[in-house]
C-alpha positions in Angstrom: 100.5 -48.3 112.5 99.1 -50.9 110.0 101.3 -52.5 106.6 98.7 -50.9 104.5 99.6 -47.4 105.8 103.1 -47.8 105.9 103.3 -49.6 101.8 100.9 -46.9 100.9 103.7 -44.5 102.9 106.4 -45.7 101.0 104.9 -46.5 98.1 103.6 -42.2 98.0 107.6 -41.3 99.2 109.3 -43.4 96.3 106.9 -41.7 93.6 107.7 -38.2 95.4 111.6 -39.1 95.6 111.5 -40.3 92.0 109.3 -37.2 90.6 111.6 -34.9 92.4 115.1 -36.6 91.3 113.3 -36.7 87.9 113.2 -32.8 88.0 116.5 -31.9 89.1 118.0 -34.5 86.5 115.8 -33.0 83.8 116.8 -29.3 84.8 120.6 -29.8 85.1 120.3 -32.2 81.5 118.5 -29.4 79.9 121.5 -26.7 81.5 123.7 -29.0 79.9 122.5 -29.0 76.1 122.6 -25.0 76.9 126.3 -25.0 77.6 127.2 -27.6 74.4 125.3 -25.2 72.3 127.1 -22.6 73.6 130.5 -23.5 72.8 129.5 -25.1 69.5 128.4 -21.4 68.2 131.8 -20.0 70.0 133.4 -23.0 67.4 131.1 -21.8 64.9 132.6 -18.5 65.2 136.0 -19.4 65.2 135.6 -21.8 62.2 134.3 -18.4 60.1 137.5 -16.4 61.6 139.6 -18.8 60.4 138.1 -19.5 57.2 137.8 -15.9 56.5 141.6 -15.3 57.3 141.8 -18.6 55.0 140.1 -16.6 52.6 142.6 -13.5 52.2 145.7 -15.7 52.6 144.9 -17.8 49.4 144.4 -14.5 47.5 147.3 -13.4 48.6 148.9 -16.3 47.3 147.0 -16.0 44.2 148.7 -12.2 43.8 152.2 -13.6 45.0 152.1 -17.1 42.4 150.9 -14.7 39.8 153.2 -11.5 40.2 155.9 -14.8 39.7 154.5 -15.8 36.7 154.6 -12.3 35.0 158.6 -12.0 36.3 159.4 -15.3 35.6 156.7 -16.8 32.8 157.5 -20.4 34.2 154.5 -22.6 33.9 155.1 -23.7 37.7 154.2 -20.3 39.3 151.1 -20.4 36.8 150.0 -23.7 38.2 150.2 -22.2 41.5 148.5 -19.3 41.0 145.3 -21.8 39.2 144.8 -23.8 42.5 145.7 -20.7 44.5 142.3 -19.1 43.0 140.9 -22.7 43.3 141.2 -22.6 46.8 140.0 -19.2 47.1 136.4 -20.7 45.2 136.3 -23.3 47.9 136.4 -21.1 50.8 134.2 -18.6 49.4 131.7 -21.2 49.3 132.7 -22.5 52.9 132.0 -19.1 54.2 129.1 -19.0 52.6 127.7 -21.9 54.5 129.5 -21.1 57.4 127.5 -17.5 57.7 124.0 -18.6 56.6 122.7 -17.8 59.6 124.0 -14.2 60.0 122.2 -12.2 57.1 124.3 -9.4 57.1 127.6 -11.2 56.6 125.6 -12.6 53.8 125.5 -9.5 52.5 128.8 -8.5 52.9 129.9 -12.1 51.3 127.6 -10.9 48.5 129.5 -7.6 48.4 132.5 -9.2 48.1 132.1 -11.8 45.3 131.7 -9.3 42.3 135.8 -7.8 43.6 137.1 -11.3 43.6 135.6 -12.0 40.1 136.9 -8.8 38.8 140.3 -9.2 40.8 140.8 -12.7 39.1 139.8 -11.3 35.6 142.3 -8.7 35.9 144.8 -10.9 37.0 144.1 -13.3 34.0 144.5 -10.5 31.8 147.9 -9.5 33.1 149.0 -12.9 32.8 147.7 -13.1 29.0 149.3 -9.5 28.1 152.4 -11.4 29.4 151.9 -13.9 27.2 150.7 -12.3 24.2 152.9 -8.9 24.5 155.6 -8.4 27.2 156.0 -8.1 31.1 155.9 -3.9 30.6 152.3 -4.6 29.2 151.1 -6.8 31.7 152.5 -4.6 34.7 150.6 -1.6 33.2 147.6 -3.4 34.4 148.8 -3.7 38.0 147.3 -0.2 39.4 143.5 -1.1 39.1 144.3 -4.9 40.5 146.0 -3.3 43.8 142.6 -1.2 44.4 140.7 -4.1 44.2 142.9 -5.9 46.6 142.4 -3.3 49.1 138.9 -3.5 48.8 138.9 -7.1 49.2 140.9 -6.8 52.3 139.1 -4.4 53.8 135.4 -6.8 53.1 137.6 -9.2 54.6 138.2 -7.5 57.1 134.6 -6.4 57.8 133.5 -10.0 58.3 136.3 -11.0 60.9 135.3 -8.1 62.8 131.6 -8.8 63.1 132.7 -12.4 63.9 135.3 -11.2 66.6 132.5 -9.6 68.3 130.3 -12.3 68.1 132.7 -14.4 69.6 133.3 -12.2 72.6 129.7 -12.1 73.1 128.7 -16.0 73.0 132.2 -16.6 75.2 130.2 -15.0 77.8 127.2 -16.9 77.1 129.4 -20.0 77.4 130.4 -19.3 80.4 127.5 -18.6 82.4 126.0 -21.6 81.1 128.6 -23.7 82.1 128.7 -21.8 85.7 124.9 -22.3 86.2 125.5 -26.2 85.1 128.0 -26.7 87.6 126.0 -25.4 90.5 123.0 -27.3 89.2 124.6 -30.4 89.5 126.7 -30.2 92.8 122.9 -29.0 94.2 121.1 -31.9 92.4 123.5 -34.5 93.4 123.6 -33.5 97.2 119.5 -33.5 97.2 119.7 -36.9 95.2 121.8 -38.3 97.7 119.7 -37.0 100.7 116.3 -38.4 99.4 117.9 -41.3 98.6 118.8 -42.4 102.1 115.5 -41.1 103.4 114.1 -44.0 101.1 116.2 -46.5 101.9 115.2 -46.0 105.7 111.7 -46.4 105.0 111.9 -49.5 102.8 113.9 -50.8 106.1 111.0 -50.1 108.2 108.6 -51.4 105.8 110.6 -54.8 105.4 110.4 -55.4 109.1 106.6 -55.2 109.1 105.9 -57.2 106.4 108.5 -60.1 107.2 106.2 -60.4 110.5 102.7 -60.9 108.3 102.1 -64.8 108.7 98.7 -64.2 106.9 100.4 -62.8 104.2 102.5 -66.0 103.6 99.5 -68.3 103.3 98.0 -65.9 101.2 100.9 -65.9 98.7 101.0 -70.4 99.3 97.1 -70.6 97.9 98.2 -68.3 94.9 101.0 -70.4 93.9 98.3 -73.8 94.2 96.5 -71.3 92.2 99.1 -71.0 89.9 100.2 -74.3 89.5 96.9 -75.8 88.4 96.1 -72.9 85.7 99.4 -73.2 83.7 99.4 -74.2 80.8 102.2 -76.3 81.0 101.8 -80.6 82.4 104.0 -80.6 85.5 104.2 -83.6 88.1 106.6 -83.7 91.3 108.1 -86.8 91.8 109.7 -88.0 95.1 112.9 -89.5 95.3 111.7 -92.8 94.9 110.2 -91.7 92.1 106.1 -91.7 93.2 104.3 -89.3 92.0 103.4 -86.3 94.4 101.6 -83.3 93.0 100.2 -83.0 89.3 98.2 -80.4 87.8 95.3 -81.4 85.1 97.3 -80.4 82.1 100.0 -83.1 83.1 97.5 -85.8 82.6 96.3 -84.3 79.2 99.4 -83.7 77.6 100.5 -86.8 78.3 97.1 -88.9 77.8 97.1 -90.7 80.9 94.0 -92.4 81.6 91.9 -90.4 84.4 91.5 -93.4 87.3 95.3 -93.9 87.0 96.7 -91.0 88.3 96.9 -91.1 92.2 99.1 -89.8 94.9 102.0 -92.9 94.9 101.7 -93.3 91.2 105.5 -95.1 90.4 107.1 -92.9 87.4 108.0 -96.3 85.9 103.9 -97.1 85.8 103.4 -94.0 83.8 106.4 -94.8 81.6 105.2 -98.2 80.6 101.8 -97.4 80.0 102.8 -94.4 77.3 105.2 -97.1 75.8 102.2 -99.6 75.5 100.2 -97.6 73.7 103.0 -96.1 71.7 102.2 -92.6 72.3 105.3 -91.2 73.8 108.9 -92.8 74.7 110.0 -91.3 78.4 112.5 -91.5 80.0 112.9 -94.8 81.7 113.3 -95.2 85.7 117.3 -96.4 85.4 117.8 -93.2 83.4 116.2 -91.3 86.2 118.0 -93.1 88.8 121.7 -92.3 86.9 120.7 -88.7 87.5 119.2 -88.1 91.0 122.4 -88.5 93.0 123.4 -84.8 93.9 126.6 -85.9 92.4 125.1 -86.2 89.1 122.4 -83.5 89.2 123.4 -80.3 87.3 121.5 -78.7 84.5 117.9 -80.1 83.6 117.5 -82.7 81.3 115.7 -81.4 78.2 114.5 -83.8 75.6 111.8 -83.9 72.6 109.3 -86.3 71.8 106.4 -87.0 68.6 103.5 -88.0 69.3 102.8 -90.4 66.1 98.9 -90.5 66.4 98.4 -86.6 66.1 101.4 -85.7 65.1 101.7 -83.6 68.4 105.2 -82.1 69.6 106.0 -82.5 73.4 109.2 -81.2 74.9 109.9 -82.5 78.2 112.0 -81.3 81.2 112.9 -83.1 84.2 114.6 -80.8 86.9 116.1 -82.3 90.1 114.9 -81.0 93.4 116.6 -80.6 96.4 115.3 -83.7 98.8 116.1 -85.8 96.1 113.2 -85.9 93.8 112.6 -84.3 90.8 110.0 -82.3 88.5 108.6 -83.2 84.9 107.6 -80.5 82.7 105.6 -81.6 79.4 105.3 -78.3 77.3 103.6 -79.0 74.1 105.8 -77.7 71.3 103.8 -78.3 68.0 103.0 -74.9 66.9 106.9 -74.1 67.6 108.4 -76.4 65.6 106.1 -75.9 62.3 107.0 -72.3 63.1 110.9 -73.2 63.1 110.4 -75.5 59.9 108.3 -72.2 58.3 111.5 -70.1 59.3 113.7 -72.0 58.3 112.5 -72.7 54.6 112.1 -68.3 54.7 115.4 -68.5 55.4 116.8 -70.8 52.7 114.5 -69.0 49.8 116.1 -65.8 51.3 119.6 -67.1 50.9 119.1 -67.9 47.7 117.4 -64.7 47.1 120.2 -62.9 48.0 122.7 -64.9 45.9 120.5 -64.1 42.6 119.9 -60.5 43.4 124.0 -60.4 43.5 124.0 -62.1 39.9 121.3 -60.2 38.7 122.9 -56.9 39.1 126.6 -57.6 37.7 124.5 -59.4 35.0 122.2 -56.2 34.4 125.6 -54.2 34.0 126.9 -56.0 31.4 123.8 -56.2 29.3 123.7 -52.3 29.8 126.7 -52.2 27.6 125.8 -55.0 25.4 122.4 -53.3 24.4 123.3 -49.9 24.4 126.1 -50.0 22.3 124.3 -52.1 20.0 121.2 -50.0 19.7 124.2 -46.9 18.9 125.4 -48.9 15.9 122.0 -49.4 14.7 120.9 -45.9 14.9 123.9 -45.0 12.4 123.7 -47.6 9.9 121.9 -47.4 6.6 118.3 -48.7 6.8 118.8 -51.3 4.1 122.0 -52.2 6.1 122.7 -56.6 6.1 124.3 -56.0 9.4 120.9 -54.4 10.8 119.1 -58.0 10.5 122.2 -59.2 12.8 122.1 -56.2 15.1 118.3 -56.9 16.1 118.7 -60.8 16.5 121.9 -60.2 18.9 119.4 -57.2 20.6 116.5 -60.6 21.0 119.2 -62.2 22.6 119.8 -59.3 24.7 116.4 -58.6 25.6 116.1 -62.5 26.7 118.8 -61.8 29.2 117.5 -59.1 30.4 114.0 -61.0 31.0 116.1 -63.6 32.7 117.5 -61.1 34.9 114.2 -59.8 36.0 112.8 -63.0 37.0 115.8 -63.1 39.0 115.1 -60.4 40.6 111.4 -60.5 41.5 112.3 -63.8 43.0 115.1 -62.0 45.2 112.6 -58.9 46.2 114.9 -56.3 44.6 112.7 -55.5 41.7 111.1 -51.9 42.4 107.0 -52.0 42.2 104.7 -49.3 41.5 101.3 -51.0 43.0 98.4 -49.5 42.9 94.8 -50.3 43.5 93.7 -52.7 41.0 90.4 -54.6 40.5 91.0 -58.3 39.9 87.1 -59.0 38.5 87.4 -56.2 35.7 91.1 -57.5 34.7 89.9 -61.0 35.0 87.8 -61.5 31.7 90.7 -60.0 29.2 93.4 -62.4 30.9 91.2 -65.6 30.2 90.4 -64.8 26.9 94.2 -63.9 26.4 95.0 -67.1 28.3 92.6 -69.1 26.0 94.2 -67.9 23.1 97.5 -68.5 24.7 97.0 -72.2 26.1 95.5 -73.5 23.2 91.9 -75.2 22.5 92.9 -78.3 24.7 93.0 -76.9 27.9 89.6 -75.3 29.0 89.6 -72.0 31.1 87.4 -71.2 33.6 86.9 -68.3 35.5 85.5 -67.9 39.2 84.8 -64.2 40.1 83.0 -62.8 43.4 80.8 -60.2 44.3 81.8 -57.2 46.3 85.5 -57.8 45.3 87.5 -55.6 47.2 90.6 -54.3 45.0 93.7 -55.2 45.8 97.2 -53.3 46.3 99.9 -54.3 43.7 101.7 -54.1 40.2 99.3 -54.8 37.6 102.0 -55.8 35.1 103.9 -58.0 38.2 100.0 -59.6 38.3 99.5 -60.4 34.7 103.1 -61.6 34.7 102.6 -64.0 37.9 99.2 -65.2 36.1 100.8 -66.0 32.6 103.3 -67.6 34.3 101.0 -69.8 36.4 99.0 -70.9 33.8 101.6 -71.3 31.4 103.1 -74.1 34.2 99.6 -75.4 34.2 99.5 -76.1 30.6 102.6 -78.1 30.9 101.0 -80.6 33.6 98.3 -81.1 31.7 99.8 -82.0 28.4 96.5 -84.2 27.1 94.5 -81.8 28.4 92.5 -80.7 31.4 90.7 -77.9 32.9 92.5 -74.1 34.1 90.3 -72.2 36.9 91.1 -69.1 38.0 89.3 -67.8 40.9 89.3 -64.0 42.9 87.7 -63.7 45.9 87.7 -61.8 49.8 89.7 -63.6 52.4 90.7 -63.0 55.9 93.6 -64.4 57.1 93.4 -64.6 61.1 96.1 -64.5 63.9 95.7 -68.6 63.6 96.5 -68.6 60.2 99.1 -66.4 61.1 100.5 -68.1 63.9 100.8 -71.1 61.5 102.3 -69.3 58.6 105.5 -67.2 60.6 105.6 -64.5 57.5 101.9 -63.9 57.4 100.1 -60.6 58.7 96.7 -61.2 59.8 94.6 -58.8 57.9 92.2 -58.7 54.7 93.4 -60.2 51.4 92.2 -60.4 47.6 92.8 -63.9 47.1 94.3 -64.6 43.1 93.9 -68.9 43.2 95.0 -70.6 39.5 94.1 -74.7 39.7 94.7 -77.3 37.3 93.9 -80.5 36.7 97.5 -81.8 35.4 99.7 -84.0 37.1 100.6 -83.0 40.2 103.6 -83.2 42.4 105.5 -85.0 44.7 106.4 -84.1 48.3 109.7 -84.0 47.0 108.9 -81.8 44.7 106.8 -79.7 46.2 108.9 -79.0 48.7 111.2 -77.1 46.1 108.9 -74.9 43.3 109.5 -71.7 44.7 113.6 -72.2 44.1 115.1 -70.7 41.4 116.3 -72.7 38.6 114.8 -75.9 40.1 112.0 -77.6 37.4 110.9 -80.9 36.4 110.3 -80.1 32.7 112.7 -81.3 29.5 115.8 -79.3 29.0 115.1 -76.3 26.9 111.6 -76.0 28.2 112.0 -74.5 31.0 114.0 -71.7 33.4 113.0 -73.1 36.7 112.0 -68.8 37.2 108.2 -69.1 36.9 107.3 -70.0 40.8 110.3 -68.2 42.0 109.3 -64.9 39.9 105.8 -65.4 41.2 107.2 -66.0 44.9 109.2 -62.9 45.1 107.0 -60.6 43.6 104.1 -61.8 46.3 106.2 -61.6 49.2 108.0 -58.0 48.0 104.2 -56.7 47.5 103.3 -57.7 51.3 101.2 -60.7 50.7 101.5 -64.9 50.8 101.5 -67.7 48.6 100.1 -70.7 49.4 100.4 -74.2 47.2 98.6 -77.1 47.5 99.1 -80.1 44.8 98.5 -84.4 44.7 100.4 -86.7 42.5 97.6 -87.3 39.7 94.9 -84.8 41.7 96.3 -81.5 40.2 98.0 -78.0 42.0 96.1 -74.8 43.2 98.4 -72.1 43.7 97.1 -69.3 45.6 98.1 -65.3 45.9 97.2 -63.0 48.4 97.7 -59.9 47.9 97.0 -56.8 50.4 93.9 -55.0 50.2 94.0 -51.5 48.8 91.7 -49.1 50.8 90.5 -46.4 48.2 89.2 -46.0 44.7 90.2 -48.6 42.0 92.9 -46.8 39.5 92.2 -47.8 35.9 94.8 -49.0 34.5 96.0 -47.2 30.9 98.8 -47.5 28.3 99.7 -44.8 26.6 101.7 -44.4 23.2 105.2 -42.9 22.5 106.0 -41.2 19.4 108.5 -42.4 16.8 111.1 -39.7 17.5 113.6 -39.5 20.6 113.7 -36.4 22.7 116.8 -34.6 22.5 118.0 -31.6 24.0 120.9 -29.4 24.9 121.2 -29.7 28.7 124.4 -30.9 30.9 124.1 -34.1 32.4 126.4 -35.4 34.7 127.1 -39.1 34.7 128.6 -41.0 37.8 129.3 -44.9 37.2 131.4 -47.0 38.8 131.9 -49.6 35.9 133.8 -48.0 33.3 131.8 -49.9 30.0 128.5 -49.2 31.4 129.5 -45.3 31.8 131.1 -44.8 28.6 127.8 -46.9 26.7 125.7 -43.8 28.9 127.8 -40.9 27.7 127.8 -42.0 24.3 124.2 -42.3 24.3 123.4 -39.0 25.7 126.1 -37.3 23.7 124.6 -38.5 20.4 121.1 -37.2 21.7 122.7 -34.2 21.7 123.4 -33.1 25.5 126.6 -32.2 27.1 127.9 -34.7 29.2 130.3 -34.7 32.3 131.1 -38.2 33.4 132.4 -39.3 36.6 133.8 -42.7 37.7 132.6 -42.0 41.8 131.1 -40.0 44.2 134.5 -37.8 45.2 134.7 -37.1 41.1 131.5 -36.3 40.5 131.8 -33.4 43.3 135.1 -32.2 41.8 133.8 -31.4 38.3 130.1 -30.0 39.6 132.5 -27.2 41.3 135.0 -27.2 38.3 131.8 -26.3 36.3 130.5 -23.7 38.7 127.4 -26.0 39.5 126.2 -25.6 35.7 124.7 -28.8 35.7 121.1 -29.2 35.0 120.4 -33.2 35.8 122.5 -35.5 37.9 122.6 -39.3 36.5 123.9 -41.5 38.6 124.3 -45.4 39.7 122.6 -46.2 43.0 125.5 -48.1 44.1 129.1 -46.5 43.6 132.5 -47.8 44.7 134.7 -46.0 47.3 132.6 -43.6 50.4 129.8 -42.3 48.6 126.8 -43.9 47.2 124.3 -42.5 44.7 122.2 -41.0 47.0 124.7 -39.5 49.0 126.0 -37.4 46.0 122.8 -36.6 45.2 122.4 -35.0 48.6 125.7 -33.3 48.5 124.8 -31.4 45.4 121.4 -30.2 46.1 122.8 -28.6 49.1 124.3 -26.6 46.7 121.9 -26.6 43.8 118.3 -27.3 45.6 116.6 -27.0 42.0 119.3 -30.0 40.5 117.0 -32.8 39.2 118.5 -36.6 39.5 117.9 -39.7 38.1 119.1 -42.9 39.6 120.3 -46.3 37.9 120.7 -49.3 39.1 120.7 -53.2 38.3 118.5 -53.9 41.3 116.7 -51.9 44.2 118.5 -50.6 47.1 117.6 -49.4 50.6 119.1 -46.2 49.5 116.3 -44.8 47.4 113.5 -47.9 47.6 111.8 -48.8 51.0 109.6 -52.0 51.4 110.3 -52.4 47.1 108.7 -49.4 46.5 110.4 -46.0 45.4 110.9 -43.1 48.0 108.4 -40.4 47.4 110.1 -37.7 44.6 112.9 -40.0 43.2 113.2 -41.2 39.9 114.9 -44.8 38.8 115.5 -46.3 35.7 116.3 -49.6 35.9 119.2 -52.0 34.4 119.6 -52.6 30.9 118.0 -50.0 29.3 117.4 -49.8 25.7 118.6 -46.4 24.1 114.8 -45.2 23.7 114.0 -45.6 27.5 116.6 -43.6 28.8 115.9 -41.0 26.3 112.5 -40.8 27.8 113.1 -40.5 30.9 116.1 -38.3 30.9 113.4 -36.3 29.1 111.0 -36.7 31.3 112.8 -35.7 34.6 114.3 -32.9 32.9 110.6 -30.6 31.8 109.5 -32.5 35.5 107.1 -34.3 34.4 105.0 -37.3 36.8 103.7 -39.3 34.5 104.7 -41.8 31.8 101.5 -40.0 29.9 103.4 -36.6 30.2 106.7 -38.2 28.6 104.3 -39.4 26.0 103.5 -35.9 25.4 106.7 -34.1 25.3 108.7 -31.9 23.2 111.4 -33.7 21.1 113.7 -31.3 21.8 113.9 -29.9 25.3 114.6 -26.4 26.1 115.1 -25.9 30.0 115.3 -21.9 29.4 111.5 -21.9 28.5 111.1 -24.3 31.9 113.2 -22.2 34.6 115.9 -24.3 34.4 119.4 -23.8 32.9 121.2 -24.2 29.2 124.7 -24.9 28.8 
């Protein structure tokens, strides 16, 4: 039997065994999954039965507590009665949730709901009679209540009977599934052991045949020689005396050795001397090599790096000990890796600074929300001719400056919420150039360089304009005696070679927006720190050091790339590479807003862990006519929602909350009970809970902190009426009537 036939037979046998074992394993797994599912339904049925019993017990506790109150008139009994009825309401909801898969049980529970309500009303009436009249009047209402108790007990008994019947059926199903799974597991194990034993025997037979093949060994040696020559690393093999025995072409090329010099028997010391003479690479001396050549001193490979100054290439040299007392010298060109590590370190440094600035901005936004909200509330209640109004306006101006500062921090930290759309930079370039000419002054010449067939870019238009303005202002400050500012747009393709040199870049199509000036330029030390927040070379009071940091954060968050080039005395060029947008270009529109703020009577549940921020939000909303419930964490919000029977039209919650639940988790829990509930998130900076890759998730509404009274009024009205655009907000009625829109008015 030939080796080829043996190899093919083993291959087909292994494939067959693997397939058969896989099929058996899949069947066993499927059966075990079915068994788990069956026992899940058994446990589910037990839960329904237990909940039903607890509901009946809670109802009886309510009756006994109410009866005790009628007899004693003590408030403690009345509190127990109310607590019992709260448990009744919760258990009713839990029972409805557990029986959601059983329409018949759902019908029974719907029939029971009015009985529970009537029973509660009758018992409340008796309590009221006991308070207002006397015990005799309260006891006169007891007969009708007993009839309702009997009807409720009968209904709960029907629910329990149905579940006991289901329990019997599901236990039978679970027992059958478990028995079948055991038999499948046993049979599969026996079959697998038999097949693996057969496979082991076949493998042993083929191994004896393959070990006897000398032709295969010669082929393997040839392949190894070919691999040695084709490897991209330089490899030189030296004997125990330090003489060169084997080498490949890369060894000669990477070290830059003269071709005629390299021959078998060339001493290692001659290679060291040759490279030292040309001052290219400083290798280990022969004395250092001999120190590690002895078997006692030999251990892990010796690895060191050297830089060739002539072309600034970086090399990793690895010397490995061989059993015969020689060594192998491996030369690897690691220039690209070193450059990538430098780029990565810079990116990590900026990311760490970004995390710090994002946290500072989050806390500062909360403080500004309190300041701005209270100032605007006070101003709205002052007479139009009040002297205090002007001082409040100055205070609001300062708060707005602080808010602008935090937005720059968030832009650098990539924590801002972007609203990217396809934009045509060619269309916006003339308007921006005219604006810059008026802003920068006559001593600055503004030029634009457009490109035919420019691709649409995917970015936030407002952030693009802000970035361009920041770069232009920096350029103006660098040209105090006048100069030329050039704004250029072009289509650019960043290929894989460029991406390898800049690890944060994804190869693809980009739209370039470049801003160049003829100013003083930046020395290398300043250029290396240009994107750091709060770093500035301007005089005190002339800059915050956040302009370039904001540009860097915005472009990175948009999925783009920023590069900067500068020479002292020659000027600076900053290039923004924005991702190309696929699709139609959308026009940029700004719609006005009516002077009067929208008002309403809806019920709003405000969830905010910062008490001062929560107080300001509640005050604004109540001043606008809304009914407001306030909670400091997620658990309190759930409790308030339940106490108000879910009669909440809007949930206004902070994204980050103290405790175990975040804002989005609270919203999800409440929407399970009431899917039509509208939700508006507020946050000092974006969170991955509702924002991914810098963009809001679909269908999510967010208002950023700090916000003005007008902003929150319009955003709340927009969410309540189901508006989808800011234009729709400008046409909203000033009084929000949820009843006319299918909502619920309190």
